[in-house]
N, C-alpha and C positions, 0 to 999 in steps of 0.2 A: 550753453549750460549742461552741466552733465547729472543725473539721478543724482550724485554724492550731492551737490550743490543742492537741490531740492531737501535733501534729508535733511544738510545741516539747516537750512533754512526753515522745516518744520522743528526739530528741536529748537531753533532759536527761539521761536515765535509759537513753543508750546503752550504759555501761557494765554496768548488770545486767541489759541483755536480752544483751550480748557473753557476761556470765560466768555466765546461766543457758544459754546455747546452749552454750559450752564444757561445765558439768557432765551437760546433755544427751546430747555426746557422750559423755563421760568417763564415764556411766552406764550408755551403752547399750556401749559397750567392756565396762565392768567384765560386764555382763550375761552378754557370750560369752565371759569367763574360768569363769563360775562354772558355765556348760552344759558336759552330758556332750556331747564331742563324737560325729558321727556320722559314719562314712565312708560310703560305697555305690559298690559295685561289680556289674556286671552279665556276665553271659553270657548264649550263645542254643545253639540249638540247630534242627536243621533237621526236621520231620514228613518222614519220607519213605518211600513205600511198598518194601517189600523184595522183593516178587515183580514187578516191574517187567522185562518184557521190555525186547530194546532197538529192536524198532519203533516207529514214531511213534504208532499206536495205543493200545498197551502204554503207551508212558510217558504218555500225555494221559490214560490210565483211572487211571495210577499216583497222577499228581498231583492228579486231582480226589480220590481218596478219601483220600488225605494233606490237603487243605485240608477238606473235609468234616469231620477228626478233632480239629481245630486246637479247636474251639469247647468239644468236651466235655474236651480236653486241660488246658485254661484250668481247667475245675473240678476234675478231678482234681490239678491243681497245689498246692490248697490243703487235699487232705486230710492226715488225719495220721498215715498210710502214708510219705508223703512226707516229713515232718517228724522223723518217728522213723528213719528211713533214713539222713537227713544228720546227725540227732544220734548214733547208733549209729557214725555214719562217722567224725566228727570227735571222738566221746569228749565233747559237752557236757555241762553240767550244768544244764540246763531243761528246759522240758515244749516237748511240742509244740505249744499252744497258744498261748505265748510267741513259740515260734521262728516260726512262721506268721504273727504280727504283723511279723516285721520281715524277708518276702520279699514281693514283689511280683512273678508274672507276669504280663505283657502280649503280646499279638499285633499287630505292626505290620500296619496294613491292606494287605489283598490279598495276603498273604504266609502260605507255610507254616512260618513260623518262631515260637519261641517266646522270648520273652526274659525274662531272670530276671536282677533286681534285689536284691540282698540288703545290708543295713546291719550295721554292727558297730562299734562302740568304735574299732577302727583299721583301717587299710586292709589287712595282709593277711589278717585275720580276716574282713572283708567278700568278697575273693578269695575265699577257700576255703569259704567259706558259699555264694557263690552257684554253684559250680562242683560241689561236693557235692548241692546242692539238683536241679541238672539230673540228675545223674546219678542220685539217687533217683526221682524225677521217671520218667526213662527206666526206670526197672526194673518200676517199680509200671505203668506204661503198658504195658509187654512182659508182664509178668503179666497182667495188666486183658485183651489184645487176643491173647492165646495159647488162656486160658480162654474165649472165645468163638469161636476159631476150629474149623474140623473138622479140619484137620490138624494142630492144634496149637501149629503156629507164630504168631508176631504177622506179620500182613500188612503192618503199618506201625508205625514206628520212629522212636523221637529219637536222632538223630545230634549232638553237640556239633561243633559247626561255630567257633565263636569260643570262647578261652578268656579268664577276666576278669583284667583287670590289675590294679596295686595303685593305690588313689586317690592322687592326692598330698595331697588337701588336704579337707577333711572338708565333706560338702555342708552337715551342720548343727550350730552355730550359722553364719550367714552372717553375717560381721564389717564388711563393707561396707554390709549392710542395716539392721543392729542401727545403725551410726554414724549414719547417714542418717535414720533413725525416731528416735533418741535427738537429734538435732542440730535435729530438724523440731520435736520436742515441748519443749524446753529454747525453741528461740526463740519458740514458742506458748506457754508459760509466762512466758519475758521480755515478750512484748507484752501481757501480760495482767497483769502486774505492770505495767509503767510507763503503761498505760490507768489503773488502779484507784488509783495513786497520783497521777496527774494529773487526774483527776475529783474525788477528794479531796483536792484540796490546794487549800488558803485562803491560801497564803501570797501577797503581794503579788508579781508577775513583772513586769507590764509598766503602762506609763501609761495604755493604752486600758481594760483592765479596770477599773482603778481608778478612771476618771471614772464609767465606765458604773455601778459599783457603788457609789460614794459621792457621786455629782452635783457634787464638788467638781473644778475644774484640777487638773492634774499642771503645776506653772508652772518645775519645773528637774528634770534628772536631772544627779546626779552620779557620775561614773564610778570607780570604784575605781583607785586607783594603790597599788603596792607600794612606792614609795617615800615615802609618807606613813606615816609610824608614830607612835606614841608620843611621840619625841622631836621631829618633825618635820612639824609637822599644818598649817603655812599654804604656801600659794600664792603665787609671786610673780608679783602682777597687771599688772605695767607691760610696757610694749610690747616693752620692749629684753630681758626674759628672760621671754617667755612663747615661744620657740622650740622649748619642749620636749625641754633637753638633760639634765631632771633627770626627764625621764618625767612631768610635769605638765601638760602642752600641755594635753590633755583637759578635765581639773579648771579651768585657766582659761577655756575656750571654756565650761565648762557652768557657772561662775559669770558669765561674762560673759551668755550667755542667759537665767540666771536675774535679772540686774540690768534688762534689756532689759524683760524679762516685768513687770517690777514698775512701770517707769517708764511702761507702756503700758497697764499694769492700770485705770486710772481719768484718764485723760487731765487731765479738767477737775480733779477730786481726788485729784492722786496720793498714796497711804499715805506718812506723815513718822514714822509710831512703829511698828514691827513687831517682833513680839515671833516669835522662834524659838526652835521646843519640840517635842515628838514624842512619841510616846504611853509609852513606857518608856526608863529607861536604856539606855545602849550605842547608841545610832541615830547616834549623829555631829551631834546637833546645835548644839552647841558650837564643834567644827569647822567647821560649815554657818557659823554666826553670825559667827563671827572671819573667815574666808575671805570671806561675804558684804560686811561692812565695810569690808575691804580694796578689796574690786573697786569698790565704791560712791564709796569715797574715791580708788582710780586715776581716775574718768569726770570728777574735780573739785569732786565734791559731799563739802560737810562732815559729816560722819560723827560720832557718839558711839555708842561701843559700850558697852552698860549690862551688867556680869554682875548682870541679878537673880535667879540660883539663888544665894539666902542659903544653901542648906543644903550645898551640892556646889559648889562656886564654880571654875571652868575656866577662865575667861577669862584673869586674869593669868596662870596657866603656860602656857597656848598662846600667848599673844603676849608673854612672856620678859619680864614686867614684874614690881615688885615688889607685894605683895598690901597687906599695914598699912591704914590706914584707904581707905573706900571707901563705896557706897551708903548700908549701913546708919546709918553713922556720919551722914552726910549728913542723911538723915530722925530721926536721936533726938537730932538739933542740937550734935553734938562735932565740927563740922567743917563748913567751908564748902565749895564746890561748888568755885570756883576752886583750894581750896588739894588736891583728892584727886583732881582729873581729870591724867589722866596724858598725855603726848605719847607716841607710839611712830616709831622711828625706820624704820620700815617705810613711813609715809606721814606728810605734810606736812598732810593734811587729814583724818586720823583720831585724835581723844580718847577715851581709854577711862577709862571709871570703873569700877573694882573694886567684887566685893561686900563688901569691908571685913570687920568682925567676923559674927560668927552669933549673931542676936538668937532669946530664947527661942519668941519666936511670928512666924517670917516672914509667913505669912499676912498677919496682921492688918498689917504693917508694909508689904507692898507693896500694900495692899488700903486704906491710910490716904490721907487727903484731903493729907497733904504730898508722897505719891508725885506722887498726879494733879496737883499744880502743878509738881512739879518735871519732869515730862513735857512738860506743856503748854510749860513755857517754854526747855525743851532744844529742842523741836519749832521754836519761832518762830527758833533758829538755824542746826540741822542737821538731817538725817534722824538718827534715832535707832533702833539694832537692839538689841533686848533678847533676851539668851541668857534664858531662863524655863528653869523645872526642868520635866520632864518631867508630861503632862497626867494620869494615871493613876494613880500611887502618890501626891501630893499635888495641893493646889488652888490653890496658888500660881501656875504657869501660868495657867491660867482667871482667875485676878484680874486678873492685869497683861493678858493679852488684852478683857478687857473696858475697861481704861482705855488700850490704845491704838488704833490704826486695823484691827489684825487679826492673825492670826497666819499663820505659815508651821510646817506640819506636818510637821517629817524622819520618812521610815520608810525602814529597811533593806528592800532589794531581796533576797526571798527569804526572808527572817527574819520581817520584822513579819506579821500574818495580818489581812485584813478586817476580823476580829471585834474586835481591838485598837483598828485605827485606827476604825471606826465607834464605838466608847465614848469614843477622844477626840473625834473630831468630835461625840459626842450633849454631851460636858462640857462643851467648848467653846458649844455653843447654850443649854444650860443657863443660864450664866452671860452669858447675852448678849452673847458675845463673837463675833466673823467670823472666818471662816477663810477667808484671801487664797489659800491655795492649796495644795498637797501639792509635797514635795521628794522624789524617790526617790534615795536615797542609796546609795555602794556599788555601781552598777549597772556587771555587769562589760562589758569591752569586745569580750570576744569571747563565744561559746556563744551557748545557747537565751537565755539571761534578756540578751542583750545589746542594747543600744539600736539602734534602726532605720537610727539615723544613725552612721558613722564618722570618726576623726582622723588615719584615712590621709591626707587631705592636706596635713598641715601641714608635710610637707618642700615641697611646692610653692610655700608662702609665707611659709616662714621661711628659706630656705635663702637663700644671701645668693653667687651666682656672683663668684668672685674676677675673674674677665676681663672684667664690664663694666664699662665704661669711664662715666669719671663727668662730667659735664656740664662743659666747660670755660666759665670766664668771659670775656665779648666781649672785645676790644682795646679799650685807652683807658678800661673802666669801673676804677673800684676793686675789685684782687679781694676784698676780704672787706668790702665796705661792707654789702652785704645779711645777711649772717652777723653782722654787729657789731650792725645794725638788729632784727633778730629776735633777738636777746640780750638786748640791752637793751629792748625789750618785754616779751620772757619774766621777765626782773627785777622789772619794774616788776609784773608781771601776781603774779609770786608774791610780793612786797614787799607788794602791797594787800590777799591773802588772807592773808598772816601778821598783819599788820595786825587784818584785821578778827578773826582768829581768835583773836588774843591778847585785843582790846576783849572776847570772847565768853568767855573763862577769868576777865580781871580783873572784869568786871562779873556777876556770880554772878546766876543765877534769881530774882526775889522769895519773900517767905514762905518762904524755905530755914529759917531758925529758929522760925518762929513757928506 
């Protein structure tokens, strides 16, 4: 996988990354609530000589003596005698060893000062403990110095200079640090989740990877439009209604691109009989087949849409036509082709052959010689689009593809896996069928899986400014002569095409009963 694939994965799973980050922050805050708060208060005392004179020499000597005692006093500050004195003064129910772990005595460099920092569950308790420890330490030091002095008086004493203040906030736990650490850990887990999901994702996401892994070209990408639902599956591909007012402009343009790719797929021998199928049901192959037939017909091509899905026919419902007799009845000799071909009001160039009654052996019917002859005769007069069953559940689609020029395989972007697509292509190869290309259906217009192109330019092409001046006819010329000539030519062309189509319907293909 390339870097762009991981970036797409991050964009695709950004919600999970954000949620895990929020969960991490919440976990960090919850951890702070479970911890016992620790408040820290500090008090300081000055180590000073008691026999210090007023002259400069005596003062300097006393300061030197005091400074020399500081390192020893730091050791005395951790004695159990000091802890016992603080316990007795405050009436605490604890042991000297436990209390020593809650107090730290330090000496700022280059000073004769002892700084006491005490920890307690509350601010006031930390304050009184720091002050009591300082007084108890002064008492013990005074006793030690008095015993070693010849006069019985301590030459050096610890004098309290700064009383402790009540801390306003606990030193532990640090809420801000806990939130930052929790957020970072949550974000890291989110990134790992997105990377693992991206690396293990076997679903089809884009055209480049599909072509690289299958070796089959992606000939179309049909975007997903919410306005196309179960009741409205067709797109009006005529130029007058492709302005996107119903939200289907992107679909119309994608179908036109698919039509162009089919026309230029083989310039010398373009495909005339095209099967539209999919690996599994629900990929939208019937909708693509119907809209592709309408798009081809909109370009002036005579098209016959055949419902080859005899098990679960959808063409009649999608096109808004009655079911009744159809393909199976023609192949069984119960009806003539001219009797079951139906016109659709959506296009004069499109004829529809519905599935008809359900036979007991659809695969054998579709693979019969009559079916082969029928398709060959239809191809002489029109481009044939066949809506075939899915390739993996049944063999009908592969059988039809073998008799056609090839198949378009419709897959759902973000749903169909490469494994299913490979199995479908392998089914076609075994049936000696040709895969004309892959159609990516239901592609989002926005997001990580959106196609690389956009349809935002539609307003530039479809908007009709009201203030655009219309060209005026030159003076002396008939005002409607050009329009009348154009209309007359159009009527002649339409009449000729209608006559050809009527002749096609009136004269059914040969051998349809035999």
